[in-house]
N, C-alpha and C positions, 0 to 999 in steps of 0.2 A: 943216346936217345935219338939224335939226329939220324944216325946210320940205321937204326931200327925202323924209324918212320920211313926213311928212304927205301928200305928193302920192302916194307909194307906196300908203298906206292908203286914200286916196280912190279911186285907180285899182282897187285890189283890191276895194273895196266896190262899185264900179260893175260890175266884172266878175261878181262874185257875184250881183248884182241881175239882170244879164242872163241868167246861167245859170238862176237860179231862175225867171225868167219863161218860159224856154223849156221847163222841165220840166213834165210833167202834174201837175195838182193831185190830191192824194191825201188823202182823208178817212179817219180811223181806222175809221169804221163804214160806208164806202161800198162799192159793188160795181159792176161794169160788165159788161153782156152784150156779148160781143165776137166770138163765134164760133158756128157752127152745124154740126151733124152730121145727116145724113140717112140713116136706116136703118143707123146705126153708122158711116157714112163722114164723117170730119171734113173740112169744106170749107176749112179753113185760118183762121188768125187774121186778123180784120178783113176777110175776103173775103166780099163781099156783105152786109156789116153796116155801118151808119153808127155808128161807135164814138166816143163823146164822149171828149174828152181828159182830162176830170176825172171822178172817181168821186163827186163831190158830188151831193146829193140835190136834186130839185125838190120843193118843199113847197106851192106855190100850185096848187090844183086848177083854177084858172081861167087858168093860164099856157099860152101856146102852146108852151112848152118841154115840157109834159107829153106832147105828141104823140110825139115821137121823140128828145127831148133836144136838145142844142145843142153848138156848138163842136167839130165832129167832127175826128178825125184827117184830116189832108190828105195827098194827095188822097183824097177819098172813094172807096171802091171802086165801080167801075162794073159789077162782076160781078153776075149774076142767078142765084140758086141754084135748080137744077132740083128740084122736089119732086113725086114721083108722088102722086096722090090716094091718101089712106089711109096714107101713110108715117108712120113714127115720127121725129119731129124732136126733136133735142136742142139746147137753148140752153145755152151755156156762159158762166158768170159768173166773174169774177176780181176781186181787190181793185183792180187797176189797169187802165188802158187798154192797157198793154203785154202783158197776159195773165199767165200764171203765172210768178212770179219767184223761187219757192223757198218753203220752209217759213215760215209766218207764222201766229200764232194768229188773225189776223183775215182769213185767206185761206180761202175767197173773199168772206167777209163777217164782220162782227162777230156772233158767235153770240149775244150778248145782245139784239140788235136783231130781235126776233121779228116774223114777219108772213107774209102770203100771197104766193104767186107766181101770176101770171095771164098767159095768152097770148091775143092778139087778132090778127085779120086785117082788112085793108081792101083791097077790090079797087081797082086803079088802072090807068089806061091804060098807064103805063110804070113798072116797078118802080124805075127809076133817076131818076124825076122828083124835082126838088127841093122842089116845093110840096107841102106836106103838110096845108095848112089845108083845112077843109071835107070831109075824108074821112069816110066812113061805116064805123064799126068794129063788129065783133061778136066776142064771146068764143068761143074754141074749147076752152079748158081753164082750170081754175083749181084751186088747192089752198090750203086755209087751215089751220084748227086741227082736229086729230083729237081729238075729245072723249073717246075711249076711251084713247089713249095720252098725251095732252097734248102731242103733237109737232106743231110748226108745219111748214108747207111750207119755211120758212127753215132749220129744223133739218135737214130732209132734204137741202136744197140744200147745207148745210155738210158733212154727212156724205158726200154724193156728190161732193165736191170741185168744186162749182160747176155740176154738170150736172143739168139738169132735162129730162125726156123726156115728150112728149105726142103724141097722134095728130093728123094733119091730116085733117078730114072727107073722106070719099070722094066725097061728092055735090056738091061745090062746082063751079061752072063752071070750065073751063080758063081760064088767063090769069095776068096779073101780079097780085101782091099784095104789100103790106107786112105783115110779121109783126112785131108789137110784143110784147115779152115784158117784164114788170115784176116787180120784187121790191119790196114795200111794207114798210118797216121801221116798227113801231109803238111802239118803245121810248119815243118822246117824244110820243105821240099823246093825252096827257091834256088837251091844248088845241090849238087851231088857230092857225096852222099848226104841226103837230108831226109828223104822219106824213111819212115820207120815201119819195119815189118814185125808184127806180133803173131806168131803162128805155133800150132801144135799139130800132131798127127794122132788120129784115133784109129784103133784096130777093129775092123768090122768084117762081118761075113754076110754077104747078100744072098738071099734065097728067094725062091718063088717068082723068078723072072717070067715074064709073059712069053718067053720062048723066041723073041726076036734075035736075041744074041747080037746086039749092035756092036760095031767096032769103031768107037770114037777115034778121031784124029787126036794125036797126043803131042806133048812138048816135054822138054826136060826142065827140071827145077834143081839147080839153077840153070838158067838158059832161057826161060820164058819171058824174062824182063831184061831190057837193055838200060844202062844208066840214063840214057836220054829220055826214056819213058817216064822217069820218076822226077822230073823237074818241072815245076810250075812257076810262072812269073809271079803269081800271088794267089792267095786263096780269097782275098778281099774282093767282093763284087763279081766272083766267078758265077756264071749262069749255066755252064755246061761242062761236062768232064767225061772223057773217054777212058774207061778202065783199061789199063794195058793188058797185054796177053791175048790169047786166042778167044774165039767166040765161045759161048756156053753151049755144051752138047745137049741136044734134045732128041728124043726118040722119034 
């Protein structure tokens, strides 16, 4: 009888281990960019977005995972989202890769993990290409700390239920791009590695450019941030913050 019960317990433990391995990893302070809206039209969960299975952070600014994250939900969407030049694009963040799962005090992110939100673009031959190394990135939007109100971009992201909206420049050449949107949590940034990067890349095609065909200056990711950029003495009482990396491109 004891051997039978022991075998049952061993079988159940093995089954639970398999189930746990199959579930997405969820961090209490994590967040996942998993969907896009264009001019208010939701494109659908994980449609045209490379969504990581886990909401855990990248903390190494020299890691290749900083580009578009890793371990994506399979199969990775082959959709390419059409974005007219000058559109308003909304990136949707949620606590888990599965999207919104109901009320939760840390949905879409842990409100104590303050920090900026930044949107980047990289021109690519094909928006669905798997190789993201060596791409040239430029910022199109960023929001950090409002020195007048003391509100961080992450506070606005929390209040807006994970939605952050920004314009796509109207002067960019038509073509395929990767849209990288990141939320940087600074709660543990008193030493390196401590800052937490939560990002995904969306696959977009820009059309209807105004014909200027601007050529933004670009940086590499990884490479845009140095370890020293991501260290703060304290978040307590801070009244100004400079977002690391290059300036935002404007037409």
